[in-house]
Backbone as a printed PyTorch tensor [residue, N CA C, xyz], in Angstrom:
tensor([[[ 92.2790,  96.5140,  86.6140],
         [ 92.5650,  98.0730,  86.4780],
         [ 93.8750,  97.6980,  86.2880]],

        [[ 94.4830,  97.9570,  85.0170],
         [ 95.9660,  97.7150,  85.1500],
         [ 96.2330,  99.2810,  85.2040]],

        [[ 97.9820,  99.1690,  86.3330],
         [ 98.7370, 100.5660,  86.7840],
         [100.2060, 100.1600,  85.9700]],

        [[ 99.8080, 101.5190,  85.4230],
         [101.5140, 101.3160,  84.8770],
         [102.2030, 102.4050,  86.1650]],

        [[102.3910, 101.6480,  87.2750],
         [102.7790, 102.2200,  88.5170],
         [104.5340, 103.1120,  88.3860]],

        [[105.5010, 102.6870,  87.7080],
         [106.0840, 103.2930,  87.4090],
         [106.2400, 104.5130,  86.6150]],

        [[105.4410, 104.7000,  85.6060],
         [104.8680, 105.9820,  85.0070],
         [104.1000, 106.8160,  86.0360]],

        [[103.3710, 106.6250,  86.6170],
         [102.0570, 106.6730,  87.6340],
         [103.4250, 107.7820,  88.9030]],

        [[104.1300, 106.4320,  89.2880],
         [104.3290, 107.6150,  90.2180],
         [105.9300, 108.7440,  90.3770]],

        [[105.9750, 108.7040,  88.5210],
         [107.1460, 109.4860,  88.4800],
         [106.1570, 110.9030,  87.6130]],

        [[105.4490, 110.7150,  87.8750],
         [104.7690, 112.1630,  87.6450],
         [103.7740, 112.7900,  88.9480]],

        [[104.0620, 112.2500,  89.8480],
         [103.2120, 112.9490,  90.9010],
         [104.6940, 113.0360,  92.0480]],

        [[103.7470, 113.8760,  92.9880],
         [104.6020, 114.2890,  94.2370],
         [104.7810, 113.7330,  95.2360]],

        [[105.8220, 113.4300,  96.0860],
         [105.7670, 112.8710,  97.4070],
         [105.6330, 113.4760,  98.3210]],

        [[105.0600, 113.3820,  99.0090],
         [104.2940, 113.2730, 100.1460],
         [104.5440, 113.0480, 101.7170]],

        [[104.2480, 111.2090, 102.0760],
         [104.9580, 110.2840, 102.6330],
         [105.1770, 109.0200, 102.5740]],

        [[106.2210, 108.9660, 103.3500],
         [105.9950, 107.4450, 103.0320],
         [106.8460, 106.9140, 104.7280]],

        [[106.1870, 106.3620, 105.4180],
         [106.1670, 106.0020, 106.1310],
         [106.0030, 103.6520, 106.1750]],

        [[106.2840, 103.1370, 107.8520],
         [105.8460, 101.7810, 107.5590],
         [104.9320, 101.3660, 106.5700]],

        [[104.0790, 102.0850, 106.8850],
         [102.3520, 101.1210, 106.6360],
         [102.1580, 101.8090, 104.9600]],

        [[102.0260, 103.3060, 104.8720],
         [102.1000, 103.7300, 103.5090],
         [102.8510, 104.5140, 102.5120]],

        [[102.5880, 104.9110, 101.5250],
         [103.3460, 105.7320, 100.4530],
         [102.5720, 106.4670, 100.0530]],

        [[102.5360, 108.4880, 100.6370],
         [100.9770, 109.0970,  99.8640],
         [101.8970, 110.1040,  98.4600]],

        [[100.9390, 109.8500,  97.0630],
         [101.1780, 111.3000,  96.5800],
         [100.2230, 111.7590,  96.1490]],

        [[100.8430, 113.3970,  96.5570],
         [ 99.7770, 114.6640,  95.2120],
         [ 99.3640, 114.8880,  93.8750]],

        [[ 98.8100, 114.6400,  93.6430],
         [ 98.4490, 115.1020,  92.2250],
         [ 98.6550, 116.2620,  91.4690]],

        [[ 99.9350, 117.0720,  91.2110],
         [ 99.7210, 117.8970,  90.7000],
         [ 99.7750, 118.7500,  89.8010]],

        [[ 99.6360, 117.6630,  88.5710],
         [ 99.7990, 118.2580,  86.9950],
         [ 98.5720, 117.3650,  86.2030]],

        [[ 97.2970, 117.1150,  87.9200],
         [ 96.0150, 116.2670,  86.7570],
         [ 95.6790, 114.9210,  85.8590]],

        [[ 97.0490, 114.3560,  86.3890],
         [ 97.2870, 113.1340,  86.0250],
         [ 95.1590, 112.2950,  85.5890]],

        [[ 95.4010, 111.4960,  84.8330],
         [ 93.8040, 110.9730,  85.2020],
         [ 94.0120, 109.9240,  86.4150]],

        [[ 92.6800, 109.5090,  87.1050],
         [ 92.7390, 108.1850,  87.5970],
         [ 92.4320, 107.0350,  86.8710]],

        [[ 93.4340, 105.8340,  86.8120],
         [ 93.6820, 105.1300,  85.6790],
         [ 92.0640, 103.7600,  86.2410]],

        [[ 91.3130, 104.7120,  86.5980],
         [ 89.5690, 104.0760,  87.4310],
         [ 89.0360, 104.8640,  87.0950]],

        [[ 88.8720, 106.2100,  86.9400],
         [ 87.7140, 106.9510,  86.5590],
         [ 87.7050, 107.5290,  85.2950]],

        [[ 89.0760, 107.8280,  85.1700],
         [ 89.9910, 108.3860,  83.4980],
         [ 89.7450, 109.9630,  84.3480]],

        [[ 89.1280, 110.3580,  85.4630],
         [ 88.6650, 111.7250,  85.7020],
         [ 90.2620, 112.4620,  86.3710]],

        [[ 91.1890, 113.4110,  86.7270],
         [ 92.3240, 114.0180,  87.8460],
         [ 91.8900, 113.5510,  88.8610]],

        [[ 92.8270, 113.1420,  89.9870],
         [ 92.7860, 112.9020,  91.0490],
         [ 93.7820, 113.4850,  92.2280]],

        [[ 92.9570, 113.8510,  93.4990],
         [ 93.6000, 114.7800,  94.2840],
         [ 95.4330, 114.4950,  94.3930]],

        [[ 95.1090, 112.8680,  95.3200],
         [ 96.2280, 112.2420,  95.9810],
         [ 96.1160, 110.6010,  95.9350]],

        [[ 96.8330, 109.9510,  96.0210],
         [ 97.5940, 109.0150,  95.2930],
         [ 98.1610, 108.1730,  97.3000]],

        [[ 97.3990, 107.2370,  97.6050],
         [ 98.2230, 106.5490,  98.8940],
         [ 97.8470, 105.1090,  98.1110]],

        [[ 99.4680, 104.8440,  98.3630],
         [ 99.7710, 102.9340,  98.3290],
         [100.0740, 102.4350,  99.6670]],

        [[ 99.3580, 101.6120,  99.5620],
         [ 99.0690, 100.7440, 101.1390],
         [ 99.9230,  99.6610, 100.9930]],

        [[101.2760,  99.7340, 101.9630],
         [102.0820,  98.8670, 102.2350],
         [102.5300,  98.0760, 102.7130]],

        [[101.4000,  97.6760, 103.9210],
         [101.1920,  97.0300, 104.8720],
         [ 99.6040,  96.4020, 104.8210]],

        [[ 99.4670,  94.7930, 104.8960],
         [ 98.1400,  94.6760, 105.1110],
         [ 98.1490,  93.9030, 106.0540]],

        [[ 96.6680,  94.0400, 106.7740],
         [ 96.3950,  95.5000, 106.9990],
         [ 96.2850,  96.5580, 107.0340]],

        [[ 95.9290,  97.8860, 106.9110],
         [ 96.2580,  99.1680, 106.9020],
         [ 95.0470,  99.6750, 107.0450]],

        [[ 95.2290, 100.8770, 108.2360],
         [ 93.8210, 101.9330, 108.0490],
         [ 94.0990, 103.4670, 108.0070]],

        [[ 93.5660, 103.3780, 107.2360],
         [ 93.9550, 105.1430, 107.2480],
         [ 92.4640, 105.8910, 107.9160]],

        [[ 93.1960, 107.5730, 108.1790],
         [ 92.4170, 107.9310, 109.3180],
         [ 92.4660, 109.1340, 108.0170]],

        [[ 90.7220, 109.4200, 107.9490],
         [ 90.0950, 110.5630, 106.2160],
         [ 90.1800, 111.8280, 107.2460]],

        [[ 90.1810, 112.7380, 107.1080],
         [ 90.0960, 114.3570, 107.7000],
         [ 88.5840, 114.5640, 106.9760]],

        [[ 88.3290, 114.1630, 105.7660],
         [ 86.8620, 114.3670, 105.0130],
         [ 86.5860, 113.3670, 103.9920]],

        [[ 85.5410, 113.3450, 103.7020],
         [ 84.6590, 112.8360, 103.2750],
         [ 85.2470, 112.3890, 101.3910]],

        [[ 85.3290, 111.7340, 101.1520],
         [ 86.2550, 111.9160,  99.8240],
         [ 86.0040, 110.3470,  98.9550]],

        [[ 86.1510, 110.9340,  97.3700],
         [ 85.9640, 109.8790,  96.7780],
         [ 87.1260, 108.8330,  97.1130]],

        [[ 86.5720, 107.6090,  96.4230],
         [ 87.9780, 107.1600,  96.0830],
         [ 87.6800, 105.4020,  94.9680]],

        [[ 88.9150, 105.5920,  94.3760],
         [ 88.7390, 104.7600,  93.2020],
         [ 89.9500, 103.7190,  93.9940]],

        [[ 90.0300, 102.6670,  94.0410],
         [ 90.6870, 101.3120,  94.3650],
         [ 91.3980, 100.5090,  92.6870]],

        [[ 92.7770, 100.3960,  92.8430],
         [ 93.7880,  99.5510,  92.2870],
         [ 94.4950,  99.0550,  93.0040]],

        [[ 94.3540,  97.2680,  92.2340],
         [ 96.1070,  96.5770,  92.9030],
         [ 96.9650,  96.5090,  91.8360]],

        [[ 98.1880,  96.2300,  92.6430],
         [ 99.1360,  95.8010,  91.5160],
         [100.4170,  95.3590,  92.0950]],

        [[100.2510,  94.3340,  91.8050],
         [101.9430,  93.0500,  92.6360],
         [101.6220,  93.3960,  93.9280]],

        [[100.0940,  93.6310,  94.1160],
         [ 99.9960,  92.7890,  95.7230],
         [ 99.6720,  94.4600,  96.7830]],

        [[100.3350,  95.0020,  96.2150],
         [ 99.5100,  96.4400,  97.2800],
         [ 98.8860,  97.1040,  96.6370]],

        [[ 97.9440,  97.7340,  97.1910],
         [ 96.6500,  98.8370,  96.9320],
         [ 96.3980,  99.8840,  97.1430]],

        [[ 96.0260, 100.4750,  95.5150],
         [ 96.1300, 102.0160,  95.2510],
         [ 94.9270, 102.4820,  95.3060]],

        [[ 95.0520, 103.3130,  96.5170],
         [ 93.8780, 104.1520,  96.3390],
         [ 93.9800, 105.4490,  95.8410]],

        [[ 92.6410, 106.1340,  94.9010],
         [ 93.0010, 107.4510,  94.0520],
         [ 91.5740, 108.0230,  95.3500]],

        [[ 92.4500, 109.4030,  95.1680],
         [ 91.5210, 109.9590,  96.2020],
         [ 90.7550, 111.5090,  95.3750]],

        [[ 89.3450, 111.8800,  95.1250],
         [ 88.9950, 113.0840,  94.6000],
         [ 88.0450, 113.1810,  95.5060]],

        [[ 88.1590, 114.2930,  95.6650],
         [ 87.1070, 115.6610,  96.7880],
         [ 86.3620, 116.2610,  96.1430]]])
């Protein structure tokens, strides 16, 4: 999957930025690059490995760009 990260991130609302991850909310219904359906949130993993605690069951699409994992959540 090719991800145009610059264009994608400018369309999203930043929610969290810490040492392990950055998270963004999709408030404008941007299409997921993997499944082409709008996604809810994007999590960018900054560390390898990274652990995520999910509070609810989600469908996930995953891509990698420049060595970072991009996780697109769908509820």
